[in-house]
C-alpha positions as CSV (number, residue, x, y, z in Angstrom):
1,M,7.0,27.9,-2.7
2,A,4.9,25.6,-4.1
3,L,1.7,24.2,-2.5
4,H,1.8,20.4,-1.6
5,A,-1.5,19.9,0.4
6,L,-3.2,21.6,3.1
7,L,-2.7,19.6,6.5
8,A,-5.6,20.0,9.2
9,E,-5.1,18.9,13.1
10,F,-8.0,17.8,14.7
11,D,-8.6,16.9,18.5
12,N,-9.5,13.1,18.4
13,G,-10.0,9.9,16.3
14,E,-13.5,10.4,15.9
15,A,-13.2,14.6,15.2
16,L,-10.5,13.1,12.3
17,L,-13.4,9.9,11.5
18,A,-15.8,12.7,11.0
19,A,-13.9,14.9,8.9
20,T,-12.7,12.4,6.7
21,R,-16.2,11.2,5.7
22,R,-17.2,15.0,5.2
23,A,-14.2,15.6,2.9
24,Y,-14.8,12.5,0.9
25,E,-18.8,13.4,0.8
26,D,-17.7,16.5,-0.5
27,G,-15.7,15.7,-3.6
28,Y,-12.2,15.2,-2.3
29,R,-10.2,12.0,-3.3
30,R,-6.8,12.8,-2.9
31,M,-6.2,12.9,0.7
32,D,-4.9,10.8,3.5
33,A,-5.3,10.8,7.1
34,Y,-2.7,10.3,10.2
35,S,-3.3,9.0,13.5
36,P,-1.3,7.4,16.1
37,Y,-3.7,4.2,16.4
38,P,-6.0,2.3,14.3
39,V,-9.1,4.6,13.9
40,E,-11.8,1.8,12.8
41,G,-13.5,2.5,9.2
42,L,-11.0,5.7,8.8
43,S,-9.6,3.6,5.5
44,S,-13.1,3.4,4.1
45,A,-13.7,6.7,5.2
46,L,-10.9,7.6,2.5
47,G,-12.5,5.8,-0.4
48,E,-9.4,2.8,-0.2
49,R,-10.8,-0.5,-1.8
50,G,-9.6,-3.7,-1.5
51,N,-5.7,-3.9,-2.9
52,R,-4.5,-6.6,-5.2
53,L,-1.2,-7.8,-3.3
54,P,-3.4,-11.3,-2.5
55,L,-3.7,-11.5,-6.1
56,V,-0.4,-10.9,-7.1
57,T,1.0,-12.9,-4.3
58,L,-1.2,-16.2,-6.0
59,V,-0.7,-15.7,-9.2
60,A,3.5,-15.0,-8.7
61,G,3.2,-18.0,-6.5
62,L,1.4,-20.5,-8.9
63,A,4.1,-19.3,-12.2
64,G,6.7,-19.5,-9.7
65,G,5.8,-23.3,-8.9
66,L,4.7,-24.2,-12.8
67,G,8.3,-22.9,-13.7
68,A,10.3,-24.9,-11.5
69,Y,8.0,-27.7,-12.1
70,L,8.4,-27.4,-16.0
71,L,12.2,-27.0,-15.6
72,Q,13.1,-30.4,-13.8
73,Y,10.7,-31.8,-16.3
74,W,12.5,-30.2,-19.3
75,V,15.8,-31.2,-18.1
76,S,14.6,-35.1,-16.5
77,V,12.5,-36.2,-19.3
78,V,13.2,-33.7,-22.5
79,Q,16.5,-32.8,-22.4
80,Y,18.8,-35.5,-20.5
81,P,16.5,-38.6,-19.5
82,H,18.4,-41.1,-17.5
83,N,17.3,-44.5,-16.3
84,V,18.0,-45.2,-12.9
85,G,18.0,-48.4,-11.4
86,G,14.6,-48.7,-13.4
87,R,12.7,-46.0,-12.5
88,P,10.5,-43.7,-14.3
89,V,12.0,-40.5,-15.9
90,H,9.2,-38.5,-14.7
91,S,9.3,-39.2,-11.2
92,W,7.1,-36.1,-9.9
93,P,7.4,-36.7,-6.2
94,A,11.4,-35.5,-6.5
95,F,10.1,-32.3,-8.3
96,V,7.9,-31.6,-5.8
97,P,9.8,-29.9,-3.0
98,V,11.6,-27.6,-5.5
99,A,8.5,-26.1,-6.7
100,F,7.0,-25.8,-3.4
101,E,10.2,-23.8,-2.4
102,T,10.0,-21.8,-5.5
103,T,6.6,-21.2,-5.2
104,I,7.2,-20.0,-1.8
105,L,10.0,-17.8,-2.9
106,C,8.2,-16.2,-6.0
107,A,5.3,-15.5,-4.0
108,A,7.3,-13.8,-1.2
109,L,9.3,-11.7,-3.4
110,S,6.3,-10.6,-5.5
111,V,4.5,-9.2,-2.4
112,V,7.3,-7.5,-1.3
113,A,8.1,-5.5,-4.5
114,A,4.3,-4.9,-5.2
115,M,4.4,-4.0,-1.7
116,L,6.8,-1.2,-2.4
117,L,5.8,0.1,-5.7
118,T,2.6,0.6,-4.6
119,S,3.2,2.4,-1.4
120,G,5.7,4.7,-3.5
121,L,8.7,3.3,-1.6
122,P,11.3,3.9,-0.8
123,R,10.9,7.9,0.1
124,F,13.7,9.3,2.1
125,H,11.5,12.5,2.5
126,H,8.2,13.8,3.1
127,P,6.8,17.4,2.4
128,L,5.1,16.5,5.7
129,F,7.5,15.7,7.7
130,D,8.8,20.0,7.6
131,V,5.4,20.9,9.1
132,P,5.8,22.0,12.5
133,G,4.0,19.0,15.1
134,F,3.4,16.8,12.5
135,A,5.7,14.4,14.6
136,R,2.8,14.1,17.0
137,A,1.2,12.2,14.8
138,T,3.0,9.2,16.3
139,S,2.2,9.8,19.8
140,D,-1.0,12.0,20.6
141,G,-1.9,13.8,17.1
142,F,-4.6,13.3,14.4
143,F,-4.3,14.8,11.1
144,L,-6.1,15.0,7.7
145,C,-4.0,15.7,4.7
146,I,-5.6,16.8,1.4
147,E,-3.6,17.0,-1.4
148,A,-3.2,20.1,-3.7
149,R,-3.3,18.0,-6.7
150,D,-6.7,16.9,-6.1
151,P,-9.2,18.0,-8.7
152,R,-11.5,19.8,-6.1
153,F,-8.5,21.2,-4.3
154,D,-8.8,25.3,-4.0
155,A,-6.4,26.9,-1.4
156,H,-8.8,29.3,0.0
157,A,-11.8,27.2,-0.4
158,T,-10.4,23.9,1.0
159,R,-8.9,26.0,3.9
160,T,-12.4,27.5,4.8
161,F,-14.0,24.2,4.3
162,L,-11.2,22.3,6.8
163,E,-11.4,25.3,9.2
164,R,-15.5,24.6,9.4
165,L,-14.8,20.8,10.0
166,R,-13.8,22.5,13.6
167,A,-9.7,21.7,12.6
168,R,-8.0,22.8,15.8
169,T,-5.1,24.1,13.4
170,V,-5.1,23.9,9.3
171,S,-1.3,24.4,7.9
172,D,0.1,24.5,4.5
173,V,2.3,22.0,3.0
174,A,5.2,23.2,0.9
175,D,6.5,21.0,-1.7
């Protein structure tokens, strides 16, 4: 049985936050916390920084809008110019609605794709689901999971560390 992680359960959100801060200060980086409600400061205690989804959305939206506008320009002005009632061939106001809609479409599709890729979804089964009592993370459980792939991880030392943080239980998570 390969060890995936150690999972520690705490009494409340404050204890989970204190343990997470202590684990980060002690050098653990591959860890995650689970609680039934948002705990203020928990994401920063895990060492998470801002994400790049807004930048991905902006770049994809601009690329989509510019691409749609240039495609319309190429078709109407360069490839198939057609004089209709003396109007200019490059009638940019007619190009705006399609370019706007393409901007929204590309931004939305890119942010969904980036979100799925960065979160590792879809994942149909996670080793934590096999730990007895972990289902309580959605109702009244507060858990800190330190993964075995963390460079600082040592099964015995990490278990002792988590027990010293006054964890209610410390469970092995099998791969």
